N, C-alpha and C positions, 0 to 999 in steps of 0.2 A: 620394385619400380615405385618412385616416389611422387608422390602427386603434388602438384601447385594449387595445395587448397584453397587458397584466396581467388583465386583465377575461377575455379569451378564454383563456390560458394557466389562469386556475382555472377556468374551466367544461371545458378539456379535461383536469385533471387528475382533476378530479369524476367525468367521464367515463371517462376509461381508466388504470382503477388497475393496471394490469400493470407487473412488473416488469423488469428487464435484467440481464445477466449482469454487465458494467463499464460505466464512464458514463468518457466523454472527451471535452475541448472540442476534437471533429475532423472532426466533416462539414463535407461542402462542396456547397454548394447551385452549380450552375450550369447555363448556356443551352450547349444545342451545337446548332449547330458553333457552333464560338467564333469566326470570320470566314467572310462567304460575298460572293459577287459574282452579282447577278441584276442580269436588263435590265427595264428600267418595264415596266411591265405584267405581268411575272411573279409567282409562287408562291414560298413559302418558307415550311417548316416551322421554327421553334424548338422544340425539345426542354428544359423544365423538369426535371432528374435533379438526386439525391442522392447523394451517394458517403457512406456512414455510416462508413467505417471499422471497419468489425465494431460497431460500438457499433448496441444496436436504438431505433429512434426510432416514433414515432407521431403525430407533427405535423408542420406545415410552416405556416408565413404568408409573403407577399411582396406585396410591393410594385413593380411591373413596369413603368419607364418606356420609350419607344421616341420615334423624333424622328415628329413626326407631319406634316409637312411631307413626309417622304421614303418612310413606309411607314404601312398601316392594317391592322390588325385583321381579316382575314376569317372568324375560327371559333377559337372553344375547344374542343379534345377531350379530354376524361379519361375516357375509357370504358376505355381502360389503365392506370389510375392506380392506384399501391399504395392509396390513400386512397379509402375509401366513406364516408365522413362530412365534411361540407362545413358547417363553424360561418357561411364567408361563401363563399357560390358563387364559380366564377372567372366574373368579370366586367370588361368593357373597356370602353373611352370613346377613341375616334379622335379626337374635339373636343379633349380634354386628356391625347391619348395615355398612357393609364395603363391596367394590367393590375392586378388586385388577387384576392388568395384565402387562406383558411384554411381548409386540410383534416389529416383526420386519421382514424386507425385504431386498431379495438377490441382491436388485435396489435401487438407488436414488432415492424417489420420492420429488415430490413439490407441493404444490399449495396454494391454500388459504382456502380451505375447505375440506384438505385431510380425508377420512373418516377412522376411527378408531374403535369406537363401539358403537351398539346401545343400551340402555339399558330402558326395558321396566317399569315403576314402578305402581304400585296401590295404590289410597289415599284409609289410613283404618282411620285418626282419622285429626280432626279440629287442624287449626294451620299454622303457617308459617313456612317452615323448607327451611334449606341451603342444596345444597350438592354442596360438596366442592370436591376442586383437593388437595392432600395432595402428598408428598413421589415424584415428579414429576421431569419426562425427559425427554428430547427430543434429540435424538442423529443423529450429521452429519452423511454424508454417506464418510468420509473424512480418513478413514481407521485407524482412530485412537479413535472414538467414542466419538468426542468434543459434549459437552451438550451444545446446540444450544439455549433450551430452556429461555424467558427470559420475560414471563407473561404466568398468567392462569385468566381464567376467569368462577368462580362458575357460579351456577344456583338456583334460589329462586323460589320453589314453593307454593302456599295457596291453603291450603285445608278448604272449607266448607263445612258445612252438605246438605247449598240450594246453588248452585253455581250462582252466579248473575253477575260477571263480565265477560266478553268476554275475548278471547283470545288474540284480538288486539283491540285498540280503536274504539268505534264508530265515525262516520265524523263528524265534528261541523255544526251545520244546518243554515241556512243563510236564514233571516227572511225577506220577501220583497212582495211589489207589483209587479210582472211581469207586463214587457208592452206588449199591443197585436202586433202581427204578422198577416201579410199577407200569411206568408209562412210556410212551416213543418221546424223546427231545422237544421243546416246543421251540418255535420258531427265533431264529438268534437276533437280537437287536443290535446292529450295525452304527457305528460311528468312522466318518472320516473326516479329517482335520482339516485337509487341504479341500474339501470340498462338502461342508458342512450343512449344505440345505439341497437335500436330493429333488427338490421341485426347481432350483435355480439353475442359469447359464452361468458357466463361470469361463474365464479368458487366461487362467492358469493351467501351465503344461509342466509340467515333471513329476516322480518319483510320489506316489502318495501310500498312505499308510490308514488300514482300516483295523479297527478295532471291535470288540466287546467283551460284553460279560459272559463266565464259564461256568458254569452250572456244575457243583460235583458231582453228579450222577455224567458228564459228560467223558466220552473216552476217545473220539473220534474228530473231526473236522475234514470238511474239503472243500475248496474255493474254486470259482470261476470268474472271470473275466471277458465277455464278449457283447455283442452286439444285442444280442436275442432276450428280450426283456423277459423272457417265461422258464427260461432254459432250468434244467435241473440237474448240478453235478452228480456225476457219478457214485458211488456207494465204494469207493477205494481211498480209506483216509491217507490224507496227510503228515497225522501227527497229531498232537494236541498242545496248543497256542491260542492265546488271547489276543493276539495282534498280528499281521504280515503285512509286508513292504511291496506294490506293485508299479510294474514300470508306467514308463508314462504314458497316457493314453492319444490317442488322434484323436482330431475334431470329428463332431459327434456326437451321437447319444450313444455310453454303452451300459454293460450292466455289472455288479458284483454279486455274485451269486455264493451264497453260502449258507451250509447245511450243518446241524452235529448229528453224530451219532451216542448210544447207550448201550446197556447191554439187552434193551427190549431190542433194539432196530436205527436205522435213519430216521429223523424227522423233517419237518417241512422246511423250506427253501426259503431263506429273507433274498428278497431283491433290492438292491440299490440303486436307484438311477442315477449316473455319472454324465453329466452334458457337459462339454468341452466347445467352446467357440473362439477362434482366435481371427478371425477374418473381419474386417470392418464392413459396416454395408456399402452398398454398391454409392460410385462417385454420382453427383448430380447437380444439375445445373439450379442457379439462385438468380432472378431476377425481378425487376419493378414492374408491375402493372402499368402503372399511368409516367413510368419511364425512370431515366437516375435524375433527372430536372424534373422538380413538380412543385406546385406552391400548395399542392392537398398535405394539410400536416398529417395525416393519416394513411399513408400508401399503402398500398397493399402487398405483400410479398408473393413470389408462386416459384415452388420448389414441391418433390418428392421425389422420395428412392425406395428401393427395398433391400431387403436380408435376405439372404438366401438360407442362412445354418438356423440362428436362433429367431429371428426375426425382429423387427424393428420396437423399441419401447416407448423413445419419444422422440424429439425435435426439441433444439436448446434453441432461441434467437437471443441474440444480443447485440443492440444500437450502440456504439462507439464503447464508452467503458459503463455503459450505464446496468441496471437488473437484468438480471437471467431469467428468460422467461421459458417457460418448460409450456410441449405443448404435446397432451398424449397423443400418439396415433390412432387410438380408435376412434372413430368418426371425423378424420382429418380427408380434406376432399384435395389438398394441393395447394391451399392458398391462404394466407393469414394476414389481417389486417393490423399495422402497426399501432399502440397507442399513440397520443399526439405528440409530434414531436415540434420540437422549435426550430427557426429557420439558420441555416450553416449546414456546412458539409461534414458526413458521419459515415462510417462503417459499417455493415450491417451483415453480421456473424451467422451463418445456420448451421448447427449439429446435427447431425443423425447421431443416435445412437440405438445398440442392440440391446437385448437382453442380455447379451452379456457384459454389455457395460465398454463394447466396440465404438469408436466414434469417428466418423470420417465429415468432414464438413466446407465448407463453402461461401463466400462473403462475394458483395458487391458493392461500390461506393454510389452513395444518395446523398444528394443535395436538396435539401428543402429550401425554395424561393419565398422571400418574405411579400409580403401585400404590402401598399404603399404606409408609409410612418404617416404620424400625426404630426402638427406641428405647434409650440406651444407660443401663445403669443405675448399672454402678461400671465407676472408673477410679481407681487409686492416686493420691492426691492429693500424693502425693511421692515420691520413690525414689533413692537416694545413685546416682552417677555410675561407681563400683566396681563396685557389683552386677551381677549376671550372669544374673539370675534371668530376666528379663522382664518386658516387660510387659503385664501381664492386662487383659481388657476383658469385660466379662459385659452381656447387653441380652436384649430381646423382640423379635419380629418375625413375622409370620404363618406358621402352621407349615408345616414341611417347604420353605422357601426360604431360596437362598441370601442371603449376607451378606457384600458387599462390604466391606475394610475397608482403612484406611490409617492411617499415624501421620505426622504431618507438625509438623515444628517451626513455632513462632509466631514471623510476621516481623513489622514495622511496618505493611507494605502487607498483610498477611493472604493473601501467597501465599508462605508459606515451603517449606523443603525437602522433599520426600513423602521420609522414614527407611526408611520398608517398607510393602509390600501384604501383606494375605493375604484370607482368604475362610474363611466357613466357613458350617454348614448349622443352622439351627435344628430341634430336634426338635418329635415330636407338636404338644408343648406351647406350642412360639413361643419356648423358652427357647435360646440361645446363648452360649455363651464361646470366646473365644479368645486366645491369647498370644504375642505379638509376639518371638521369635527370643530369641537369648540373648547379644545382642553387648551391651556397655556404651555410653550413650548421654550424650554432651556436655552439659555445665553448661547449662541455660536452661528455656524452659517448651514442654511438645507439647500436640497435641490427637488424640484418635482421630477420623474420621471413616466413619461409616458410610453405607452403601446400602444396598438390598433388589434383589435380580434373581430375578425368575420363569425357568420354563422355556424360556421365549419370547424371552426377553433386555429383558423389559419393566423396567426402573426406576424405582426410588421417587424423590423429593427427599432429597439429601445430609443428616445432621443431624450434628453436633459435641457431640463432650463436652467436660467442664468441662475448663479446665488442669489440666496434669501437671509440678510441677516438679522437674526432675533438678538436685540440687547433690551439692558434696562431701560424704564422710561424717566427720561429727565426729571431732577426735581431742580436743579439750579439752569438757568438759563440766561444767556445775555447777550441777546446780539445771534449769530451765529454758534456761538459758545454754547454746548449742551455739556451737562454732567449730571450722568443718573446717579441711582442708587447707590450704586458702587461708588462710583466720583468722587460721591459729595462725601458719602464716610471718609474714601481715601484722601481728601479735600480737611475734612476736620481731624482728620487722623495729624496731617501735614500741619496744618493750624496750632494744634494744641503740641504737637512736638513744638514745633518751635515759638509760640508762648513760654513753654517753660523751659526751650533754649533759652532767649531771651532771660528769662525770669535769674537763670542762674549765672548766664553772665554778668548781669547788673549786680546783683548781689554778692558777685567777686569781685566786680571793679570795687562798691561801694567799700566791700571788706578791706581792699588792697589800703583803699587809702584811707581807711581807720587804723590802719595798721603801720600805714608812713608816720600817720600823725601820732600817734603813742610813741615810734621808736626816736622821731625826731625830739617828742617834747623830753624824751627818757636824754638822749645824748646829748640835745643841745643845753637840758639843763645841768646835767653835770659838768661841763664845761663852763657853763655861765659862773657856778658855783667852784669850781676850781679855780677861774679866774680872782673871782673874788674875794677867797681865801687866800692865794696870793697876794691881791694890795691889802687885804687885810694886815696881812704877816707883816708888808714893808711898812703900812702905817703904823703898826705899832713898833716895828724897829727903830723908826724915826723918831717918837715920840722919849725915846731910850737916849738921845743923844742929845746933847746942848743946843745944837743950831738949828734954828726955826725955818730955816730954808728947806731944809731935809723933812720937814714937817707938812709944808705947804706944796713939795712934789711929789709927796706920798698919795696926798688927800688929793693931789688935782688929776694922779695917773688913775686912781680908783674910779673918780667919777668919771672920766676920759673912757674908762672900759664899759662901764655900768651903762654908758650912751649908746657905745658900738653894740653891746649886748642885747638892746633894746632894738635896735634896726635890723640888725642878722637875725632874732628872733619873728620881726614884723613878714621879711623878704621870706621865710624858710616857712611861715601860715601860709602866704601867700602861693607858693609853690604847689603845698598841697591842695590848697583849694580848687585848682584847674584840675 
């Protein structure tokens, strides 16, 4: 059968609206033990468990397939399951070789071995078979049905007509000749890696290995695991070894008993406590004494639960995404006053944790109502950064109430730097006034933010003033035109740049005129001398002829050209002067 899991999740989210402390894709859904050997006709129980990795979960679903020619389901047991609500009851089909379920709980549960379901199989045929987890999901108790499943672990079952492989490996025997001793062996010093502290509770289930140092005189060992804290193993040796693996424990307190033998006899027994608890504390209701909507800034939560196995260790409280508050169970009477809360809606989470770190949680929606906000009736629209008289702000509020104030620089993201904080108290008529310091402010825009606070610590919503413009005091003022220090400096720079540019322009223009004069003088002088040179040559040639008319003509031409050249030069100089 294939689930329409999105539809199921939608139902789960609608039914289970509780939150969690954190969400991470880290949950593991496992079948344990991961490997087993059974004979034909024998029965074996496979446990379906969840390691939530500290995340609160409230639902899970899976399709489990098994080799129908090797195994058949005898029964499904959900009596000890952490889930109390089943959208799809656990069912099986030996014909199809499939098991299906979808379960949940109205609380968030957490732990490394959260119980879901026990499956009892009977072996009916030889071979190796894998019991597989398919179409799986584990949802967080975050109100959104977030799937936090990241890993699944299948189980392998080997069935043979004559079972010869034990459930756990036999210890590796040590072959040696023990040395002689004159006294009984000492008590073994035991170490268990899976359960390293025998005074603690654990929520881990699986095969575990115990080890010990083996003195040279030891020739035999006997080990037993049971529920009797003072049990003494018999005097039948299992051999000689320094470690041994044992089968997984059931919930509760068990004891590992180990004693040594040497040539004198059997020594005292070492008793090692093994405490396992994989069941979460009992579910509980969470309420707010003052009501889910209150103007009390420190409302009181009411809750209490119990744990039947290892006992409660602590409660953990968190408001929204705030800091985690741990409450020891010792002395807890069932109520807890929250620290000061700001106005607004929040979800409150409470998690009960037992001594084995199993957890169960509940949540409630809370709204802290604000008291009446103050009003800001006056702030200066403009001040000068050089002044040290401070920023005066006035307003009204409820009579005889504290007014919390802060001066904040305006930024593009509206999260500007807080320059100063202050507080004052309104008078009997509700009027108040406050001055922020004497320190000068940098140029820019500022606002004052005000908030009322009564004697209980209850707060109002914050209100914001109009903008305060801070700028430099004007150095130059002509009518409405003002220039501060920055503006004056810029104006001076512009004048300097303009004066320098004008000087350069004037110099270049004058230099251009001088160049024109030089060029003109050079060019025209050359032309004049060339003409005069031609006329002198013509006059010289005329003197060589016997005709006087030629001489007079050449001389007249020379005089005429000199007169024209004078007028031409005068006209060119007048053009340069312009």
